[in-house]
C-alpha positions, -999 to +999 in steps of 0.1 A: -201+820-694-186+788-710-207+757-707-194+726-690-190+709-724-172+739-738-148+740-708-142+703-711-134+705-748-111+735-741-092+714-715-089+685-739-077+708-766-049+721-744-040+685-736-040+676-773-017+705-781+007+695-754+008+659-766+013+670-802+043+691-792+057+660-774+051+636-803+066+659-830+095+669-809+090+707-813+114+730-795+117+767-789+144+787-808+154+802-775+164+769-761+141+772-732+123+740-720+088+736-734+060+738-708+055+704-693+089+692-705+103+665-682+136+673-667+163+647-667+162+626-635+125+632-629+110+608-604+074+597-607+057+598-573+028+577-585+020+547-563+023+513-581-005+487-580-008+452-594-037+440-616-048+406-603-049+392-639-011+389-635-019+358-614-046+345-637-034+309-639-030+302-601-061+322-593-081+301-618-067+267-607-072+274-570-035+273-560-038+310-550-067+332-538-070+369-535-058+368-499-026+350-510-022+376-538-025+405-514+001+389-490+025+386-519+020+421-531+025+435-496+057+414-492+071+428-524+064+464-515+036+470-540+013+499-529-021+488-541-041+461-559-067+461-587-088+431-577-104+418-609-139+405-603-134+372-621-115+359-591-142+365-565-162+335-555-194+331-576-185+356-603-203+370-623-226+373-593-216+398-567-198+382-537-213+382-502-207+412-479-189+389-456-163+380-483-161+417-495-154+430-460-129+402-452-109+413-483-112+449-473-100+442-438-071+421-451-060+450-474-061+474-444-041+450-423-014+447-450-013+485-458-026+479-493-050+502-511-077+486-532-075+510-561-101+492-583-119+462-594-131+451-629-156+431-648-160+414-681-189+431-700-200+438-736-219+469-745-215+462-783-245+439-783-272+449-808-300+434-786-311+462-762-324+437-737-290+419-736-272+453-732-295+461-703-284+429-686-247+440-691-255+474-676-270+457-645-239+435-642-217+466-641-240+483-616-239+453-593-201+455-593-201+493-588-218+484-555-191+458-548-164+485-556-181+509-532-182+483-504-145+474-510-136+511-507-123+510-543-126+544-561-130+529-596-143+500-617-126+489-649-150+479-677-148+472-715-167+491-741-174+458-758-161+433-783-167+444-819-192+462-842-222+438-847-229+427-883-252+451-901-242+481-879-216+509-882-190+519-857-208+552-851-241+534-845-225+510-820-205+538-803-238+557-796-254+529-777-221+520-760-217+556-748-253+556-735-247+524-715-215+538-700-232+571-691-260+553-673-233+533-654-215+566-646-246+582-631-250+551-609-213+552-601-215+589-591-241+580-565-217+554-550-184+574-554-171+550-580-154+562-613-159+542-645-125+533-662-129+523-699-101+500-709-090+501-745-086+464-752-080+460-790-116+451-796-141+479-801-114+505-794-084+495-814-065+527-821-059+561-806-083+576-831-110+552-819-103+561-783-103+599-789-135+597-810-153+577-783-140+596-753-153+628-769-188+613-768-186+609-730-194+640-710-190+629-674-164+636-647-171+600-635-157+584-666-121+581-678-097+559-697-077+530-683-049+533-708-038+498-717-003+503-733-003+468-748-035+472-768-025+496-796-015+467-819-014+478-856+007+510-854+044+512-860+047+536-831+026+526-801+042+553-780+027+580-802-008+565-797-002+562-760+008+598-758-022+610-779-046+594-754-027+600-721-048+631-714-079+609-710-063+585-685-076+581-650-056+549-647-031+528-666-022+493-673+016+490-677+024+457-694+057+441-702+052+445-739+038+468-765+030+459-802+046+474-833+026+464-864+012+434-845+046+423-833+051+420-796+080+441-784+094+446-749+082+479-735+105+509-733+097+520-697+116+552-701+093+563-728+063+554-708+077+573-678+081+604-699+046+602-713+031+598-678+052+626-665+042+650-693+005+641-688+009+651-651-011+620-641-010+617-603-030+585-596-022+548-591-003+530-619-014+493-620+011+470-637+002+437-653+021+406-666+008+380-690+019+350-710+042+321-704+065+317-674+063+317-636+038+344-627+056+351-593+089+356-611+073+377-639+055+400-615+086+406-594+108+412-624+083+436-640+077+455-607+115+459-601+120+472-637+091+497-633+104+509-599+140+512-612+128+533-641+101+554-624+121+562-593 
């Protein structure tokens, strides 16, 4: 009988082969569609959420709070919200139950699903005691996610490899920290979403190497399409890692050799469809401009393309 690890690796091998076929554009001589090929006119049935970071400026300056954000999302027709922890009162400390449950009730009233929350953490710290504090921070917010009814929490692997250490050495202790959080998350019904954020995980190769170190059904990738920066073809790197995604972050731009370029949503749609991802798809806007206008424009563009 195959072990759990062997079965997991087999599944990822199948995914990798399917992605390779997509990236290289291989076709059958018979002219038949490749398995998992996306028919013309395919509609993505995934529900669309908004990452709260899209309103970073007004949430920071106090002209908006999370209740205002949820009202806006509901009015626009967005299905769910990813409520970043930074915008809860008292962060990084966990908010009170009273506040958590008032948020939860408001979401219910508006017909919104709280599809996740997220924290700022760094598991790349060489000091074991400091890493332990980061682990406890994530655990505190796993409890918050559970109370919110959110099925997932978004975390970072960390910033960069510390001086005097190698990538592999750092990856080992980062993986250990994440697996400890995953065991805690499992007890609370909360999945750990690792966001590639152009820090410790910069490339598709980094993501693949790291995700292969994580043997847990309670950990997956939040695929940030705007954080593969150095490649000339970010869509290839996105496709290579799509099989690990348990969530996405659909931004307005991708990067080609460190140059910001408007995203080709049709390509993103095709990659998501081929990966057969069924979950929520959070969108996120950043940069200069009116955040209300930017969110509405990006949401409309995503809906026009995906539907």
